[in-house]
N, C-alpha and C positions, 0 to 999 in steps of 0.2 A: 503493499499500500505506499501511497505518496506520504512524503514524510515532511516536518515544515521545517524550512532552513531561515534561522534566525536573521540573517542577512538581506532575505526577500521583503523589500519594501512594499510590495501589493498586499491587501488585506488577505488574515489569514482567517478562510473561512472553516470550519467543521463541518462535514457531513458527517452522519448517524447514519450507517447503513446494516446490510445484510452480510453476515461474515460468509465469504465464498464456500471456505473450507468447511461449511457445517450445511450446507446447501445441496440438496437433489442432483441441483445442475449447477456446478462450478462455473463453467465458463459463462453460462448466460447469466448468475449473477452479477459475474466480474463486468459484463458486457452494461448489463442496467446500472450498476455502479458507477460507470464511466460515463454516462450519458448525462445524470446529475453533474458531474466535475465539468464536463464539457459547457455545461450551461452558463459554471462560474467563470471559468477559463478563456471565455469568448467574449468576455466583457473585463476582464484584465483582475481576477480574484485569484486569489491562493488556494486550490482545493486540496483539503484534507482529508481522507475517512477515520472515521472510529468507528471501532465495532468492537466487538464481544472480545474478540483477539488482540486488541489494543491493549499492551500493559498497561497495567492499572499508573504508574508513573506517568509515562505518556499521554494518556487519556488525562490526567487530570491536569496535566501541565496544558495540556490542547483547551482546556477547557478555561482554564485561566487566562490564557493569551487570544483566543479567539475573537476576531473583529466581527462576526456572523456565523448562524448557525444556522445547518440544512436538516431539518426531520424529513428524510424520505419515505418512499413506499415500503411496504414488508406484511409481515403477519398482523393477524386479528391479534389487537389490545385482548391481554387480561381482563374479561370483567371485574373481575377482584378490585380491579383499580377505578371503578366508578360506583364499587361494594354492591353487584350486580350478579344473580347466578347466572352460568350459560345457559342461553338461550338462543344457539345459532351461531355464535364465533366459534371458529375453527382454528385450528394450526399457529397456539397461541406460541410465545415466545418471550416466557418471565423475563429472561436476561434481559432482552432489547429493551423491555419496559423500562427496569431498572437504568439501564445507561440513557437511554431519551430524558427519561425525569431528572437525573445525573444532569444531563446537560441541557436540560432547560431551567431547572432551577442556577444553574452556573450562569447562564445570559442572563434571568432574571434578576440575579444579585448586582450584574452591572449594565445592563438596560442594551445588553447584545442585541440588533436587527437577528428576527429571527423569519424565513420563510421555511412556510410547511407542505408537502407535496403527497396528499392522497392518504396513505395512514400517518403522517405528517400534519394532516389538519386535525385529523381524528385525534391526536396525539395531545395536539394544541389545545382542544377543547377539553379532552378529559382534565389534565394538567392543571385546566384552570378553572376545573372544577364542575364541568359537565355530562355528560354520559351520552351515548351511543345507541344509534336502531343496530342491533346485532346480527342483520339480515333482510340485504335489499338484495333479492334476484336478479333483477331487472336491470339492474346498472352492472353488472360482472361482468357482460362486456366476455371480448373472445382472450382466451389466456395469451399473452405476450409470447408471440413469435409462431402464435398457432393458425394465423389469418389475421387478417383486415381488423382495425380495430371497429369496436362499435361505438356508435359516437350518438349526442342527443344536444339539445340547445340548452344553453343557461343566459342565463338574465344578469347581469351586472348591472349595480347602483354605478349611475355616473356620477355621483357626487362620494366616491370611494377613492382612496389609495392607489387601489387594483386596479378601477378606470382609469386613473391617468397615468398610470405606467402604461399600461395596453394602449391608452391613447400615444404616448409615447413612441411605441412600436409599430405604427401604424403610417404609413405613409401618409395619407390626407386625416389621419386623426379617426377617431372612433364618432358614429354616427348614432342615432338613434333608430331605430327599426321599424320603427311604427310613428305616424307623426300625430298621433294622442298621448304618445305614451312617451319620455324621456328614456326609461331603462333601454339599455342596450344588450343586444343578442349576439352571442358568438356559438359555433359549432366546438365542442370540444370532446374527446373521446374519454373513455368509461373503463374502468379495470377496477372496481371495488363493490364490496358486498357489504360492506357496512357504512355507516352514515350517520352524520348529524341531521338532526331538524332542529325548528323553531323552539320544539318543546325542550330537546337535549339540550341545547346550546348555552353556554354558560354566559353567566349576567355579566362577566367582564369582557365579554365578545360581542361583536355586532355583525350578524349576517349581511354580506356587499352581492352574493351571487346565491343564485338558485337555479333548481332543474325537478320537473315535473317524474314523479315513479308512483309505482304502483303501490308503494308505501308511502304515498303523501307528497308534500313537498317538500326538498331536500337542501338543506345549505349547504352550496359547492365552493361557495367562498366565505371568509370569514378575515374580520380584521382588529386589534385591540381596537378598545374604546376609548384607551388615555393618551392617543396620539404618540406611542410608542411604535418603532418599525416591525410590527406583527401582522405578517398577510399569509394567508394559506389557501390553496385551492385543492379542491377533491380531484381533477381532472390530472393528467400529466403531460406539463409542457415539455419535459426534458425527452420527450419521444415527439418529434417536431414533423416526423413523416404524417403525424395524424392532430398537428396541433397547428392551430391560425399564426401566421405571422405576427400578428400583434403582441403575442405572449413572451415575443424577445424583451419588448419591453420590459417585462417585470422581472426576467432575469438580470439586466442592465441597471433597474431602479433598486432592486437587491444590495448589487455589488456596489454601487454608489452608496448606499446605505450604510456600508461596510466600510467602506474608504472615509465616510464621513464621521464613523464612528472611531475607528482606529485616530483621525489627527486630533479628537478631543483630549487633552491633558490628561492624564491620570486614568484614563479607561480602562 
């Protein structure tokens, strides 16, 4: 895995990922991890992986020094994390849950910018006091690498940090898709079977993206209410073959937030 060079002046961005050595298909897991890192590197960030295989001393150093944190996709979060019984969650990874909570708490202590993707959105919600819908089967889509991605419309609050980042990634800016409604819609991929609803959303977070499902309206993007740079999306923007070009603006905005954080004295 990439390591952090202390002489590197680009912002140190820690990505919590699955350990390829523990995966059923290590090569596929490695490729997935690299896609997340590529999104950071394209905009000048120093992407460093942290997984269960990372030695504790190195893990703690990275968390203490990071300028940005990415919580990536992966296994279901153990419902015990939000004090519920298992009623749909599968293939849980308690060690991953513990590592992400450790990284999340480290980011919170210093107000480090955080970007959540798929499981990462769900983790942010759980760590903030929310819970999850444990099974939303119509959003699971095709397993990665086994065919074209399933997609659906996502509505986006135009007055959100996410919308501003997406607009920056659009050559002509974002435009409302309905003359009677200023909500923006984009078509995004879907690879999840768990989700956040308005009823399970943590009070400290606000929904800024939504999608329909057989289980009701889902929260497909969220942000912090307190102005801190916390943005999460349920789709997978690192999978550029099935992601609107506008999402490049989100990667850019996140790395820029990490650069600005790095420049703050004592951060």
